[in-house]
PDB file of N, CA, C and O in Angstrom, chain B, residues numbered from 101:
ATOM      1  N   MET B 101     -42.790  87.575 -11.538  1.00  0.00           N
ATOM      2  CA  MET B 101     -42.108  88.202 -10.794  1.00  0.00           C
ATOM      3  C   MET B 101     -42.884  88.145  -9.254  1.00  0.00           C
ATOM      4  O   MET B 101     -44.104  88.073  -9.103  1.00  0.00           O
ATOM      5  N   ASP B 102     -41.791  88.199  -8.081  1.00  0.00           N
ATOM      6  CA  ASP B 102     -42.690  88.197  -6.895  1.00  0.00           C
ATOM      7  C   ASP B 102     -42.676  89.681  -6.096  1.00  0.00           C
ATOM      8  O   ASP B 102     -41.594  90.203  -5.828  1.00  0.00           O
ATOM      9  N   ILE B 103     -43.613  90.155  -5.831  1.00  0.00           N
ATOM     10  CA  ILE B 103     -43.868  91.645  -5.235  1.00  0.00           C
ATOM     11  C   ILE B 103     -43.980  91.518  -3.735  1.00  0.00           C
ATOM     12  O   ILE B 103     -44.703  90.757  -3.092  1.00  0.00           O
ATOM     13  N   THR B 104     -43.019  92.520  -3.262  1.00  0.00           N
ATOM     14  CA  THR B 104     -42.920  92.528  -1.773  1.00  0.00           C
ATOM     15  C   THR B 104     -43.493  93.925  -1.605  1.00  0.00           C
ATOM     16  O   THR B 104     -42.946  94.819  -2.251  1.00  0.00           O
ATOM     17  N   TYR B 105     -44.572  94.248  -0.785  1.00  0.00           N
ATOM     18  CA  TYR B 105     -44.822  95.684  -0.389  1.00  0.00           C
ATOM     19  C   TYR B 105     -44.167  96.117   0.832  1.00  0.00           C
ATOM     20  O   TYR B 105     -43.706  95.276   1.604  1.00  0.00           O
ATOM     21  N   LYS B 106     -44.097  97.248   1.047  1.00  0.00           N
ATOM     22  CA  LYS B 106     -43.721  98.021   2.314  1.00  0.00           C
ATOM     23  C   LYS B 106     -44.712  97.546   3.337  1.00  0.00           C
ATOM     24  O   LYS B 106     -44.353  96.819   4.263  1.00  0.00           O
ATOM     25  N   ASN B 107     -45.852  97.912   3.198  1.00  0.00           N
ATOM     26  CA  ASN B 107     -46.835  97.873   4.220  1.00  0.00           C
ATOM     27  C   ASN B 107     -48.196  97.143   3.747  1.00  0.00           C
ATOM     28  O   ASN B 107     -48.362  96.895   2.553  1.00  0.00           O
ATOM     29  N   LYS B 108     -49.037  96.851   4.588  1.00  0.00           N
ATOM     30  CA  LYS B 108     -50.378  96.268   4.245  1.00  0.00           C
ATOM     31  C   LYS B 108     -51.178  97.527   3.587  1.00  0.00           C
ATOM     32  O   LYS B 108     -51.895  97.237   2.629  1.00  0.00           O
ATOM     33  N   LYS B 109     -51.145  98.667   3.926  1.00  0.00           N
ATOM     34  CA  LYS B 109     -51.802  99.387   3.354  1.00  0.00           C
ATOM     35  C   LYS B 109     -51.517  99.676   1.843  1.00  0.00           C
ATOM     36  O   LYS B 109     -52.493  99.804   1.104  1.00  0.00           O
ATOM     37  N   ILE B 110     -50.244  99.788   1.319  1.00  0.00           N
ATOM     38  CA  ILE B 110     -49.586  99.834   0.142  1.00  0.00           C
ATOM     39  C   ILE B 110     -49.906  98.422  -0.551  1.00  0.00           C
ATOM     40  O   ILE B 110     -50.043  98.412  -1.774  1.00  0.00           O
ATOM     41  N   GLU B 111     -50.011  97.418   0.063  1.00  0.00           N
ATOM     42  CA  GLU B 111     -50.324  95.951  -0.668  1.00  0.00           C
ATOM     43  C   GLU B 111     -51.890  95.872  -1.135  1.00  0.00           C
ATOM     44  O   GLU B 111     -52.253  95.547  -2.266  1.00  0.00           O
ATOM     45  N   ARG B 112     -52.844  96.270   0.074  1.00  0.00           N
ATOM     46  CA  ARG B 112     -54.201  96.460  -0.218  1.00  0.00           C
ATOM     47  C   ARG B 112     -54.365  97.342  -1.324  1.00  0.00           C
ATOM     48  O   ARG B 112     -54.885  96.761  -2.276  1.00  0.00           O
ATOM     49  N   VAL B 113     -54.073  98.689  -1.559  1.00  0.00           N
ATOM     50  CA  VAL B 113     -54.009  99.695  -2.776  1.00  0.00           C
ATOM     51  C   VAL B 113     -53.713  98.779  -4.131  1.00  0.00           C
ATOM     52  O   VAL B 113     -54.366  98.760  -5.175  1.00  0.00           O
ATOM     53  N   CYS B 114     -52.537  98.035  -3.790  1.00  0.00           N
ATOM     54  CA  CYS B 114     -52.078  97.458  -5.306  1.00  0.00           C
ATOM     55  C   CYS B 114     -53.054  96.087  -5.661  1.00  0.00           C
ATOM     56  O   CYS B 114     -53.210  95.733  -6.829  1.00  0.00           O
ATOM     57  N   THR B 115     -53.708  95.338  -4.480  1.00  0.00           N
ATOM     58  CA  THR B 115     -54.053  94.244  -5.030  1.00  0.00           C
ATOM     59  C   THR B 115     -55.726  94.296  -4.940  1.00  0.00           C
ATOM     60  O   THR B 115     -56.353  93.268  -5.193  1.00  0.00           O
ATOM     61  N   ASP B 116     -56.387  95.459  -4.591  1.00  0.00           N
ATOM     62  CA  ASP B 116     -57.935  95.459  -4.537  1.00  0.00           C
ATOM     63  C   ASP B 116     -58.017  97.042  -5.221  1.00  0.00           C
ATOM     64  O   ASP B 116     -57.458  98.083  -4.874  1.00  0.00           O
ATOM     65  N   ALA B 117     -58.931  96.758  -6.308  1.00  0.00           N
ATOM     66  CA  ALA B 117     -59.154  97.745  -7.156  1.00  0.00           C
ATOM     67  C   ALA B 117     -60.246  98.547  -6.746  1.00  0.00           C
ATOM     68  O   ALA B 117     -60.461  99.548  -7.429  1.00  0.00           O
ATOM     69  N   LYS B 118     -60.971  98.326  -5.790  1.00  0.00           N
ATOM     70  CA  LYS B 118     -62.065  99.071  -5.277  1.00  0.00           C
ATOM     71  C   LYS B 118     -61.311 100.127  -4.083  1.00  0.00           C
ATOM     72  O   LYS B 118     -61.655 101.309  -4.115  1.00  0.00           O
ATOM     73  N   THR B 119     -60.383  99.729  -3.136  1.00  0.00           N
ATOM     74  CA  THR B 119     -59.531 100.497  -2.475  1.00  0.00           C
ATOM     75  C   THR B 119     -58.580 101.513  -3.315  1.00  0.00           C
ATOM     76  O   THR B 119     -58.478 102.717  -3.079  1.00  0.00           O
ATOM     77  N   ALA B 120     -57.951 100.846  -4.269  1.00  0.00           N
ATOM     78  CA  ALA B 120     -57.197 101.821  -5.198  1.00  0.00           C
ATOM     79  C   ALA B 120     -57.887 103.018  -5.593  1.00  0.00           C
ATOM     80  O   ALA B 120     -57.473 104.166  -5.433  1.00  0.00           O
ATOM     81  N   GLU B 121     -59.246 102.573  -6.255  1.00  0.00           N
ATOM     82  CA  GLU B 121     -59.968 103.513  -6.753  1.00  0.00           C
ATOM     83  C   GLU B 121     -60.628 104.464  -5.716  1.00  0.00           C
ATOM     84  O   GLU B 121     -60.819 105.644  -6.012  1.00  0.00           O
ATOM     85  N   ARG B 122     -60.957 103.992  -4.576  1.00  0.00           N
ATOM     86  CA  ARG B 122     -61.369 105.021  -3.486  1.00  0.00           C
ATOM     87  C   ARG B 122     -60.358 105.964  -3.105  1.00  0.00           C
ATOM     88  O   ARG B 122     -60.723 107.115  -2.866  1.00  0.00           O
ATOM     89  N   THR B 123     -58.825 105.580  -2.984  1.00  0.00           N
ATOM     90  CA  THR B 123     -57.977 106.389  -2.710  1.00  0.00           C
ATOM     91  C   THR B 123     -57.112 107.293  -3.647  1.00  0.00           C
ATOM     92  O   THR B 123     -56.496 108.266  -3.212  1.00  0.00           O
ATOM     93  N   TYR B 124     -57.104 106.868  -5.114  1.00  0.00           N
ATOM     94  CA  TYR B 124     -56.461 107.507  -5.739  1.00  0.00           C
ATOM     95  C   TYR B 124     -57.275 107.975  -6.969  1.00  0.00           C
ATOM     96  O   TYR B 124     -56.725 108.668  -7.825  1.00  0.00           O
ATOM     97  N   GLY B 125     -58.619 107.598  -7.078  1.00  0.00           N
ATOM     98  CA  GLY B 125     -59.301 107.822  -8.504  1.00  0.00           C
ATOM     99  C   GLY B 125     -59.152 106.688  -9.342  1.00  0.00           C
ATOM    100  O   GLY B 125     -58.178 105.937  -9.284  1.00  0.00           O
ATOM    101  N   ARG B 126     -60.257 106.533 -10.243  1.00  0.00           N
ATOM    102  CA  ARG B 126     -60.332 105.471 -11.442  1.00  0.00           C
ATOM    103  C   ARG B 126     -59.115 105.479 -12.170  1.00  0.00           C
ATOM    104  O   ARG B 126     -58.385 104.494 -12.285  1.00  0.00           O
ATOM    105  N   GLU B 127     -58.870 106.766 -12.736  1.00  0.00           N
ATOM    106  CA  GLU B 127     -57.595 106.745 -13.911  1.00  0.00           C
ATOM    107  C   GLU B 127     -56.370 106.137 -13.033  1.00  0.00           C
ATOM    108  O   GLU B 127     -56.034 104.975 -13.262  1.00  0.00           O
ATOM    109  N   MET B 128     -55.826 106.740 -12.232  1.00  0.00           N
ATOM    110  CA  MET B 128     -54.584 106.180 -11.159  1.00  0.00           C
ATOM    111  C   MET B 128     -54.708 104.852 -10.713  1.00  0.00           C
ATOM    112  O   MET B 128     -53.689 104.160 -10.729  1.00  0.00           O
ATOM    113  N   ALA B 129     -55.898 104.307 -10.269  1.00  0.00           N
ATOM    114  CA  ALA B 129     -56.159 102.853  -9.874  1.00  0.00           C
ATOM    115  C   ALA B 129     -55.638 101.995 -11.268  1.00  0.00           C
ATOM    116  O   ALA B 129     -54.812 101.091 -11.391  1.00  0.00           O
ATOM    117  N   ASP B 130     -56.311 102.541 -12.030  1.00  0.00           N
ATOM    118  CA  ASP B 130     -56.219 101.688 -13.536  1.00  0.00           C
ATOM    119  C   ASP B 130     -54.801 101.252 -13.927  1.00  0.00           C
ATOM    120  O   ASP B 130     -54.421 100.113 -14.200  1.00  0.00           O
ATOM    121  N   LYS B 131     -54.000 102.550 -13.894  1.00  0.00           N
ATOM    122  CA  LYS B 131     -52.402 102.673 -13.945  1.00  0.00           C
ATOM    123  C   LYS B 131     -51.892 101.778 -13.245  1.00  0.00           C
ATOM    124  O   LYS B 131     -51.217 100.829 -13.645  1.00  0.00           O
ATOM    125  N   ILE B 132     -52.276 102.111 -11.864  1.00  0.00           N
ATOM    126  CA  ILE B 132     -51.511 100.964 -10.641  1.00  0.00           C
ATOM    127  C   ILE B 132     -51.469  99.590 -11.100  1.00  0.00           C
ATOM    128  O   ILE B 132     -50.471  98.872 -11.161  1.00  0.00           O
ATOM    129  N   HIS B 133     -52.766  99.279 -11.445  1.00  0.00           N
ATOM    130  CA  HIS B 133     -53.224  97.942 -11.640  1.00  0.00           C
ATOM    131  C   HIS B 133     -52.411  97.353 -12.870  1.00  0.00           C
ATOM    132  O   HIS B 133     -51.927  96.222 -12.849  1.00  0.00           O
ATOM    133  N   GLN B 134     -52.298  98.295 -14.029  1.00  0.00           N
ATOM    134  CA  GLN B 134     -51.803  97.980 -15.229  1.00  0.00           C
ATOM    135  C   GLN B 134     -50.124  97.828 -14.900  1.00  0.00           C
ATOM    136  O   GLN B 134     -49.559  97.094 -15.711  1.00  0.00           O
ATOM    137  N   ARG B 135     -49.463  98.260 -14.104  1.00  0.00           N
ATOM    138  CA  ARG B 135     -48.064  98.460 -13.768  1.00  0.00           C
ATOM    139  C   ARG B 135     -47.855  97.231 -12.847  1.00  0.00           C
ATOM    140  O   ARG B 135     -46.784  96.631 -12.942  1.00  0.00           O
ATOM    141  N   ILE B 136     -48.788  96.809 -11.966  1.00  0.00           N
ATOM    142  CA  ILE B 136     -48.660  95.605 -10.960  1.00  0.00           C
ATOM    143  C   ILE B 136     -48.895  94.153 -11.989  1.00  0.00           C
ATOM    144  O   ILE B 136     -48.324  93.121 -11.637  1.00  0.00           O
ATOM    145  N   ASP B 137     -49.676  94.150 -13.136  1.00  0.00           N
ATOM    146  CA  ASP B 137     -50.166  93.098 -13.873  1.00  0.00           C
ATOM    147  C   ASP B 137     -48.566  93.144 -14.695  1.00  0.00           C
ATOM    148  O   ASP B 137     -47.940  92.084 -14.676  1.00  0.00           O
ATOM    149  N   GLU B 138     -47.997  94.206 -15.317  1.00  0.00           N
ATOM    150  CA  GLU B 138     -46.762  93.935 -15.975  1.00  0.00           C
ATOM    151  C   GLU B 138     -45.828  93.587 -15.244  1.00  0.00           C
ATOM    152  O   GLU B 138     -44.913  93.053 -15.870  1.00  0.00           O
ATOM    153  N   ILE B 139     -45.651  93.687 -13.951  1.00  0.00           N
ATOM    154  CA  ILE B 139     -44.460  93.445 -13.049  1.00  0.00           C
ATOM    155  C   ILE B 139     -44.775  91.902 -12.486  1.00  0.00           C
ATOM    156  O   ILE B 139     -43.812  91.194 -12.193  1.00  0.00           O
ATOM    157  N   CYS B 140     -45.785  91.523 -12.376  1.00  0.00           N
ATOM    158  CA  CYS B 140     -46.105  89.911 -12.552  1.00  0.00           C
ATOM    159  C   CYS B 140     -45.808  89.236 -13.743  1.00  0.00           C
ATOM    160  O   CYS B 140     -45.189  88.177 -13.635  1.00  0.00           O
ATOM    161  N   ALA B 141     -46.101  89.605 -14.778  1.00  0.00           N
ATOM    162  CA  ALA B 141     -45.845  89.145 -15.883  1.00  0.00           C
ATOM    163  C   ALA B 141     -44.208  88.685 -16.479  1.00  0.00           C
ATOM    164  O   ALA B 141     -43.990  87.830 -17.338  1.00  0.00           O
ATOM    165  N   VAL B 142     -43.327  89.397 -15.859  1.00  0.00           N
ATOM    166  CA  VAL B 142     -42.099  88.815 -16.312  1.00  0.00           C
ATOM    167  C   VAL B 142     -41.369  88.435 -15.055  1.00  0.00           C
ATOM    168  O   VAL B 142     -41.695  88.622 -13.883  1.00  0.00           O
ATOM    169  N   ASP B 143     -40.343  87.879 -15.551  1.00  0.00           N
ATOM    170  CA  ASP B 143     -39.447  87.243 -14.447  1.00  0.00           C
ATOM    171  C   ASP B 143     -38.484  88.235 -13.772  1.00  0.00           C
ATOM    172  O   ASP B 143     -38.285  88.253 -12.558  1.00  0.00           O
ATOM    173  N   THR B 144     -37.806  89.200 -14.815  1.00  0.00           N
ATOM    174  CA  THR B 144     -36.864  90.100 -14.183  1.00  0.00           C
ATOM    175  C   THR B 144     -37.087  91.581 -14.814  1.00  0.00           C
ATOM    176  O   THR B 144     -37.642  91.941 -15.852  1.00  0.00           O
ATOM    177  N   VAL B 145     -36.407  92.328 -13.734  1.00  0.00           N
ATOM    178  CA  VAL B 145     -36.853  93.943 -14.212  1.00  0.00           C
ATOM    179  C   VAL B 145     -35.890  93.969 -15.823  1.00  0.00           C
ATOM    180  O   VAL B 145     -36.320  94.484 -16.855  1.00  0.00           O
ATOM    181  N   GLU B 146     -34.812  93.422 -15.709  1.00  0.00           N
ATOM    182  CA  GLU B 146     -33.984  93.416 -16.904  1.00  0.00           C
ATOM    183  C   GLU B 146     -34.660  93.251 -18.032  1.00  0.00           C
ATOM    184  O   GLU B 146     -34.304  93.898 -19.017  1.00  0.00           O
ATOM    185  N   ILE B 147     -35.944  92.213 -18.130  1.00  0.00           N
ATOM    186  CA  ILE B 147     -36.971  92.106 -19.172  1.00  0.00           C
ATOM    187  C   ILE B 147     -37.801  93.270 -19.479  1.00  0.00           C
ATOM    188  O   ILE B 147     -38.210  93.480 -20.621  1.00  0.00           O
ATOM    189  N   MET B 148     -38.070  94.064 -18.444  1.00  0.00           N
ATOM    190  CA  MET B 148     -39.011  95.166 -18.622  1.00  0.00           C
ATOM    191  C   MET B 148     -38.212  96.255 -19.323  1.00  0.00           C
ATOM    192  O   MET B 148     -38.765  97.034 -20.099  1.00  0.00           O
ATOM    193  N   ILE B 149     -36.932  96.309 -19.054  1.00  0.00           N
ATOM    194  CA  ILE B 149     -35.805  97.450 -19.374  1.00  0.00           C
ATOM    195  C   ILE B 149     -35.705  97.037 -21.116  1.00  0.00           C
ATOM    196  O   ILE B 149     -35.860  97.695 -22.144  1.00  0.00           O
ATOM    197  N   GLN B 150     -35.449  95.956 -20.899  1.00  0.00           N
ATOM    198  CA  GLN B 150     -34.994  95.386 -22.607  1.00  0.00           C
ATOM    199  C   GLN B 150     -36.339  95.693 -23.533  1.00  0.00           C
ATOM    200  O   GLN B 150     -36.122  96.150 -24.655  1.00  0.00           O
ATOM    201  N   PHE B 151     -37.576  95.491 -23.169  1.00  0.00           N
ATOM    202  CA  PHE B 151     -38.714  95.564 -24.247  1.00  0.00           C
ATOM    203  C   PHE B 151     -39.016  96.927 -23.575  1.00  0.00           C
ATOM    204  O   PHE B 151     -40.167  97.140 -23.956  1.00  0.00           O
ATOM    205  N   HIS B 152     -38.676  97.902 -22.850  1.00  0.00           N
ATOM    206  CA  HIS B 152     -39.518  99.179 -22.670  1.00  0.00           C
ATOM    207  C   HIS B 152     -40.939  99.278 -22.037  1.00  0.00           C
ATOM    208  O   HIS B 152     -41.830 100.029 -22.433  1.00  0.00           O
ATOM    209  N   ILE B 153     -41.015  98.390 -20.974  1.00  0.00           N
ATOM    210  CA  ILE B 153     -42.219  98.012 -20.268  1.00  0.00           C
ATOM    211  C   ILE B 153     -42.424  98.747 -19.146  1.00  0.00           C
ATOM    212  O   ILE B 153     -41.583  98.478 -18.287  1.00  0.00           O
ATOM    213  N   GLY B 154     -43.141  99.496 -18.845  1.00  0.00           N
ATOM    214  CA  GLY B 154     -43.339 100.436 -17.582  1.00  0.00           C
ATOM    215  C   GLY B 154     -42.396 101.398 -17.761  1.00  0.00           C
ATOM    216  O   GLY B 154     -41.735 101.515 -16.729  1.00  0.00           O
ATOM    217  N   ARG B 155     -41.966 102.309 -18.821  1.00  0.00           N
ATOM    218  CA  ARG B 155     -41.223 103.267 -18.727  1.00  0.00           C
ATOM    219  C   ARG B 155     -40.069 103.154 -17.662  1.00  0.00           C
ATOM    220  O   ARG B 155     -39.826 104.025 -16.827  1.00  0.00           O
ATOM    221  N   CYS B 156     -39.387 101.957 -17.804  1.00  0.00           N
ATOM    222  CA  CYS B 156     -38.221 101.983 -16.805  1.00  0.00           C
ATOM    223  C   CYS B 156     -36.933 102.600 -17.255  1.00  0.00           C
ATOM    224  O   CYS B 156     -36.703 102.733 -18.457  1.00  0.00           O
ATOM    225  N   HIS B 157     -36.002 103.018 -16.243  1.00  0.00           N
ATOM    226  CA  HIS B 157     -34.919 103.760 -16.686  1.00  0.00           C
ATOM    227  C   HIS B 157     -34.017 103.807 -15.864  1.00  0.00           C
ATOM    228  O   HIS B 157     -34.340 104.170 -14.732  1.00  0.00           O
ATOM    229  N   ALA B 158     -32.578 103.463 -16.129  1.00  0.00           N
ATOM    230  CA  ALA B 158     -31.479 103.264 -15.115  1.00  0.00           C
ATOM    231  C   ALA B 158     -31.412 104.611 -14.306  1.00  0.00           C
ATOM    232  O   ALA B 158     -31.646 105.764 -14.665  1.00  0.00           O
ATOM    233  N   LEU B 159     -31.025 104.101 -13.120  1.00  0.00           N
ATOM    234  CA  LEU B 159     -31.056 104.764 -11.976  1.00  0.00           C
ATOM    235  C   LEU B 159     -29.560 105.730 -11.777  1.00  0.00           C
ATOM    236  O   LEU B 159     -28.512 105.102 -11.625  1.00  0.00           O
ATOM    237  N   LYS B 160     -29.532 106.972 -11.785  1.00  0.00           N
ATOM    238  CA  LYS B 160     -28.187 107.510 -11.706  1.00  0.00           C
ATOM    239  C   LYS B 160     -27.686 107.440 -10.209  1.00  0.00           C
ATOM    240  O   LYS B 160     -26.563 107.848  -9.915  1.00  0.00           O
TER     241      LYS B 160
END
């Protein structure tokens, strides 16, 4: 799946491990990159919901 970022700062945090770790700490940086990898691995959000990937839930 293609990911579009709101701005360059968010893109940098999501694509660069060192920037993410410096900004949010090691544990959160690992979680951010885990989620980004999960999103990139699937074709649609529907698949993520179907297989309970990334704790997706229906919006109210």
